[in-house]
KEPAKE-340904 format. One line per 8 residues: number of its first residue (from 1); their letters; for each residue x negated, y, z negated of C-alpha. Coordinates in steps of 0.5 Angstrom, whole numbers, plus 500, padded with zeros to 3 digits. Layout:
N
NUM = A = X/Y/Z | ...
//
This chain:
310
1 = MFEAMLAP = 377/120/036 | 371/116/033 | 372/111/038 | 371/117/043 | 365/119/040 | 362/112/040 | 363/112/047 | 357/112/052
9 = TATVHVEE = 355/119/054 | 357/120/061 | 351/122/066 | 351/127/071 | 347/125/077 | 344/132/080 | 341/131/087 | 334/134/088
17 = FEPAEDAR = 333/139/093 | 328/137/098 | 325/142/103 | 324/140/110 | 317/138/112 | 316/144/117 | 319/149/112 | 315/156/113
25 = LDTATERM = 310/157/107 | 313/163/102 | 310/170/103 | 306/169/096 | 303/163/098 | 301/166/105 | 298/172/101 | 294/167/096
33 = LSAALRLE = 291/163/102 | 289/169/106 | 286/173/100 | 282/166/099 | 280/166/106 | 277/173/106 | 273/172/101 | 269/167/105
41 = NEVYLEGV = 267/162/099 | 268/155/101 | 269/152/094 | 274/158/092 | 278/156/098 | 278/149/097 | 280/150/090 | 286/155/092
49 = IEAAKLAF = 288/150/097 | 288/144/092 | 292/149/087 | 297/150/093 | 298/143/095 | 299/141/088 | 305/147/087 | 308/145/093
57 = PDQHDAID = 307/137/095 | 312/137/100 | 308/143/104 | 301/140/105 | 302/140/113 | 304/147/113 | 298/149/108 | 293/146/112
65 = AYVAEMQT = 296/149/119 | 296/156/116 | 289/155/114 | 287/152/120 | 291/158/124 | 287/163/120 | 281/160/121 | 281/160/129
73 = PTEPLMIE = 277/166/132 | 282/170/136 | 279/172/143 | 280/180/145 | 286/181/149 | 283/183/156 | 286/189/158 | 284/194/163
81 = ALVVTAPV = 282/200/161 | 287/206/163 | 283/212/164 | 287/218/164 | 283/224/167 | 284/231/164 | 287/236/168 | 281/241/170
89 = PEPPEQSF = 283/248/167 | 283/253/172 | 279/259/171 | 283/265/169 | 284/270/175 | 280/276/174 | 283/282/177 | 278/286/182
97 = LENFSGKL = 279/292/178 | 277/289/172 | 270/291/169 | 270/296/175 | 268/303/175 | 266/309/179 | 265/316/181 | 266/320/187
105 = TINAAYAE = 262/327/187 | 263/333/192 | 259/339/192 | 259/345/197 | 256/352/197 | 258/358/202 | 255/365/203 | 256/370/208
113 = GNTDLSSL = 252/377/209 | 245/378/208 | 245/371/207 | 248/366/211 | 248/359/209 | 253/353/208 | 252/346/205 | 256/340/203
121 = GARLNVSA = 255/334/200 | 258/328/197 | 256/322/193 | 259/315/191 | 257/311/185 | 261/304/184 | 259/299/179 | 263/292/177
129 = KRAANIHR = 261/287/172 | 262/279/174 | 260/274/168 | 252/276/167 | 251/280/174 | 252/287/174 | 253/290/182 | 252/297/183
137 = VDAYANTG = 253/301/190 | 250/308/191 | 252/312/197 | 250/319/199 | 250/324/204 | 248/332/205 | 248/337/210 | 247/344/210
145 = ENAGQRTQ = 245/350/215 | 242/357/214 | 243/363/219 | 246/358/224 | 240/353/224 | 241/346/221 | 236/346/215 | 239/339/211
153 = ENWGVSYQ = 241/333/214 | 240/326/210 | 244/320/208 | 243/313/204 | 246/307/201 | 243/302/196 | 246/296/193 | 243/293/186
161 = MDTLWTDD = 245/287/183 | 242/286/175 | 243/279/172 | 243/280/164 | 238/275/161 | 239/278/154 | 243/283/151 | 237/288/153
169 = VFGYFRTS = 233/285/158 | 235/284/166 | 232/282/172 | 234/286/179 | 235/285/186 | 235/292/190 | 236/294/197 | 236/301/200
177 = YDSDPFLG = 237/305/207 | 235/312/207 | 235/317/213 | 232/324/212 | 230/327/219 | 228/334/216 | 223/330/211 | 220/327/217
185 = FEYRLFGG = 223/320/217 | 228/317/221 | 230/311/216 | 227/308/210 | 229/301/209 | 227/298/202 | 228/291/199 | 225/289/192
193 = AGAGYYLI = 226/285/186 | 223/286/178 | 225/286/171 | 228/292/167 | 230/293/159 | 235/297/156 | 231/301/151 | 237/305/148
201 = QEETLSLR = 244/302/148 | 249/306/144 | 256/309/144 | 253/316/146 | 246/315/149 | 243/310/153 | 236/309/157 | 234/304/161
209 = GEVGPGLR = 228/303/165 | 226/298/171 | 220/296/175 | 218/291/180 | 215/290/187 | 218/291/194 | 217/292/201 | 218/298/205
217 = FSKETGTG = 219/299/213 | 219/306/215 | 220/310/222 | 218/317/223 | 222/322/227 | 219/325/233 | 213/321/234 | 217/314/232
225 = TESQDWVI = 211/311/228 | 213/305/225 | 210/302/218 | 211/297/213 | 208/298/206 | 208/294/200 | 210/298/194 | 211/298/187
233 = YGSIDSNW = 218/301/185 | 220/304/178 | 226/308/175 | 229/311/169 | 236/312/168 | 239/316/162 | 246/318/160 | 248/322/154
241 = QINSDWTL = 255/324/151 | 253/330/148 | 260/331/145 | 267/329/147 | 267/334/153 | 259/335/155 | 255/330/158 | 248/330/161
249 = SHASKVTW = 245/325/165 | 238/324/169 | 236/319/174 | 228/318/177 | 226/313/182 | 219/312/184 | 216/308/190 | 208/308/189
257 = SDPSTNVT = 205/306/196 | 198/307/199 | 200/311/204 | 205/316/201 | 208/316/194 | 215/318/194 | 219/321/187 | 226/323/187
265 = SRSELNTA = 229/326/181 | 237/328/179 | 239/331/173 | 247/333/172 | 250/337/167 | 258/336/167 | 264/338/163 | 271/335/163
273 = LTEALRAG = 277/338/166 | 282/333/165 | 281/326/163 | 278/324/170 | 276/330/173 | 269/333/171 | 265/340/174 | 258/341/173
281 = LTYEVQYE = 251/343/175 | 246/338/179 | 239/339/180 | 235/335/185 | 228/334/186 | 225/330/192 | 217/329/192 | 213/326/198
289 = ENPPNQKE = 206/325/197 | 204/325/205 | 210/327/209 | 209/327/216 | 209/332/221 | 206/337/216 | 213/338/212 | 213/341/205
297 = NVDTIISF = 212/336/199 | 217/338/195 | 225/339/196 | 229/342/191 | 237/343/191 | 241/346/186 | 249/345/187 | 255/346/183
305 = NVSYGF = 260/340/184 | 266/337/182 | 267/329/180 | 273/324/180 | 272/318/175 | 275/312/176
//
């Protein structure tokens, strides 16, 4: 036993592991070197590199290669830009009847006996709003007889486009054609433009006015005399919803000119019969300052009417 204790101690030889020269740096070393490179401090970087080489003496080349790779500037990848054109949204389809309204009014009278007269008249008002423009079309026609003699025959049509500049101010373009032989004119053709203003815009009451220059062409009946005059056109339109049944409306139009000033006025009071049908009383006045052929200056018409709104 003693001899065994005195026997020389056996030595065990352990072969040291030597990693390959081209072994990849471990993640921790790469992070340390990368952090030092981002600081952009040469002295600090050299110190970190020396420390890494001391810790891993067999990976000097790998450390130098990694630092060189990280310091090499990279060129941007030249890729042709891909432009994707967004689809152009199609404007929403607008129904023709959207923001479209109108009213057809018919009036008639008949008397027989000591007074033998008859009259028939119709008026159509249509308006449509498209974006900032409001299109208005008005047409009328009247005929009448007294004791078998024709005493009234006139008709006309007008178109006006209002362009809203603000909620209250608008510009307009207007053209109209009227024929009234009994007033002394075979026709009157008007065209003009100007500006207008909504003085009142409430749920039950509206009031608007407009004024502007225009050009009027006329031809007299009988003589066939034609004329061309610069005029000033103006109008006032109001509508009052008195209550759920009764409505009072008024429209006046004035055309000033040197030869003759013309004024037309129409007032209408009506009440609801159904949701679309209304009945009422209309009072119209037409004044001509210098009517041709010694005609009367003023014509007045009082009529009962029935109207259909749509």
